[in-house]
C-alpha positions as CSV (number, residue, x, y, z in Angstrom):
1,M,58.4,63.3,-50.6
2,S,61.9,63.4,-52.1
3,A,63.8,66.8,-52.9
4,L,65.9,67.5,-55.9
5,I,69.4,68.4,-54.8
6,A,71.2,69.3,-58.1
7,S,70.9,68.9,-61.9
8,T,73.1,69.5,-64.8
9,E,72.9,69.0,-68.6
10,Y,75.6,67.5,-70.8
11,V,75.7,67.1,-74.7
12,T,77.3,63.9,-75.9
13,S,77.9,62.1,-79.1
14,A,77.5,58.4,-79.7
15,D,80.5,56.4,-80.9
16,D,79.4,53.1,-82.6
17,D,75.9,53.8,-81.8
18,R,76.3,54.1,-78.1
19,F,77.7,56.2,-75.1
20,G,78.3,55.3,-71.4
21,I,77.5,56.8,-68.1
22,G,80.1,55.8,-65.6
23,V,82.3,56.3,-62.5
24,D,85.2,58.7,-63.0
25,A,88.1,56.8,-61.6
26,E,91.7,56.6,-62.1
27,Y,91.6,52.9,-62.9
28,D,89.6,50.5,-65.3
29,Y,87.0,48.4,-63.7
30,G,87.0,46.1,-66.8
31,P,84.7,45.6,-69.6
32,V,81.3,47.0,-69.6
33,P,78.5,44.7,-71.1
34,S,77.5,45.9,-74.5
35,P,73.8,46.2,-75.3
36,S,72.3,43.1,-76.7
37,Q,71.6,43.1,-80.4
38,H,67.9,44.2,-79.8
39,G,68.4,45.8,-76.3
40,W,68.9,49.5,-75.6
41,F,71.4,49.2,-72.5
42,G,74.2,47.1,-71.1
43,A,75.2,47.7,-67.4
44,C,77.6,46.7,-64.6
45,E,77.9,48.3,-61.2
46,H,80.3,51.0,-62.5
47,E,78.8,52.1,-65.9
48,I,75.7,51.9,-68.0
49,T,76.1,51.8,-71.8
50,I,73.2,53.1,-73.9
51,R,72.6,52.1,-77.5
52,V,71.0,55.1,-79.5
53,A,68.1,54.5,-81.7
54,N,68.9,57.3,-84.0
55,P,72.7,56.9,-84.8
56,D,72.6,59.6,-87.5
57,Q,71.8,62.1,-84.9
58,V,75.0,64.1,-84.0
59,E,74.3,65.2,-80.3
60,F,72.3,63.8,-77.5
61,L,71.1,65.8,-74.5
62,L,71.7,64.1,-71.1
63,R,70.1,65.6,-68.0
64,F,71.3,64.4,-64.7
65,E,69.4,64.9,-61.5
66,T,70.5,63.9,-57.9
67,W,67.9,63.5,-55.4
68,D,67.8,62.8,-51.6
69,G,65.3,59.8,-52.1
70,E,63.4,58.0,-54.9
71,P,61.8,60.8,-57.1
72,T,58.4,60.5,-58.7
73,A,58.4,59.0,-62.1
74,P,59.0,61.6,-64.9
75,E,55.8,63.4,-65.9
76,S,56.1,62.6,-69.6
77,L,56.2,58.9,-70.6
78,P,59.6,57.6,-71.6
79,E,60.0,55.4,-74.6
80,V,62.5,53.2,-72.6
81,D,63.5,53.3,-69.0
82,G,65.3,51.2,-66.5
83,T,66.6,51.5,-62.9
84,F,70.1,50.3,-62.3
85,L,72.4,50.2,-59.2
86,L,75.6,52.2,-59.6
87,N,78.5,52.0,-57.0
88,I,79.8,55.5,-57.3
89,S,83.0,55.0,-55.2
90,S,84.7,58.2,-56.4
91,G,81.7,60.3,-56.0
92,V,81.9,61.5,-59.6
93,L,80.1,60.3,-62.7
94,G,81.4,61.1,-66.3
95,V,80.3,60.2,-69.8
96,N,82.2,57.8,-72.0
97,E,82.0,58.8,-75.6
98,G,84.1,55.9,-76.9
99,T,86.8,57.3,-79.3
100,G,85.8,60.7,-78.3
101,G,87.1,60.0,-74.8
102,F,85.8,60.1,-71.3
103,E,84.4,63.4,-70.0
104,P,85.1,63.3,-66.2
105,G,83.2,65.3,-63.6
106,V,79.9,65.6,-65.3
107,I,78.1,65.3,-61.9
108,T,79.4,64.9,-58.4
109,V,77.6,63.1,-55.5
110,Q,78.7,61.8,-52.0
111,P,80.6,58.5,-52.6
112,G,78.3,55.5,-52.4
113,R,75.8,53.2,-53.8
114,Y,73.0,54.8,-56.0
115,Y,70.0,53.9,-57.9
116,A,70.1,55.4,-61.5
117,R,66.8,55.6,-63.3
118,I,67.5,56.4,-67.0
119,S,64.6,57.5,-69.1
120,G,64.9,57.7,-73.0
121,Y,62.8,60.2,-75.0
122,G,62.6,60.7,-78.9
123,R,64.0,57.3,-79.8
124,N,60.9,56.6,-81.9
125,S,61.0,59.8,-83.6
126,A,62.5,60.2,-87.2
127,A,66.1,61.1,-87.1
128,E,65.4,64.4,-88.8
129,S,66.9,66.4,-86.0
130,R,70.7,66.2,-86.0
131,D,71.2,68.0,-82.6
132,A,70.1,67.6,-79.0
133,T,66.5,68.3,-79.6
134,G,65.8,64.8,-80.8
135,E,66.7,61.6,-78.9
136,R,67.5,62.6,-75.2
137,Y,68.0,60.9,-71.8
138,L,67.2,61.8,-68.2
139,T,69.2,60.1,-65.5
140,Q,67.7,60.4,-61.9
141,L,70.2,59.4,-59.1
142,W,69.3,58.7,-55.5
143,P,71.2,56.9,-52.6
144,T,70.4,53.4,-51.6
145,R,69.7,52.8,-47.9
146,E,73.2,51.4,-47.5
147,A,74.7,54.3,-49.5
148,R,78.3,54.4,-48.2
149,C,80.8,52.2,-50.0
């Protein structure tokens, strides 16, 4: 059974209906695929871009968890979820808020390759809540078997 190593929460905004979770590095890895017209994510090995369902919501709560192995699925059923491979070569993840800038150092892990399971909640709710209690996301990270870069 896997164990939770660390967790943190961050509140972000969405610029142009999206935000990104990516590697904090001193150089640009190039363009990150945008979500398709009807999709909720775009991904490459260094960043995942999420299109929000409620663009009128001002803030979005992000919870990050690091695990020593694959965690069990979240207890509450998410409205969207996906598992991605991230090459966290710097060991540091941040949040890309578009014109709001890149917030570095949101969570730190050992440098390497990780699985990132992102689960989205509150996407099907009315956008009545204009704060972080509405649409929100859980990102669970765990190392691949060949974790070192």
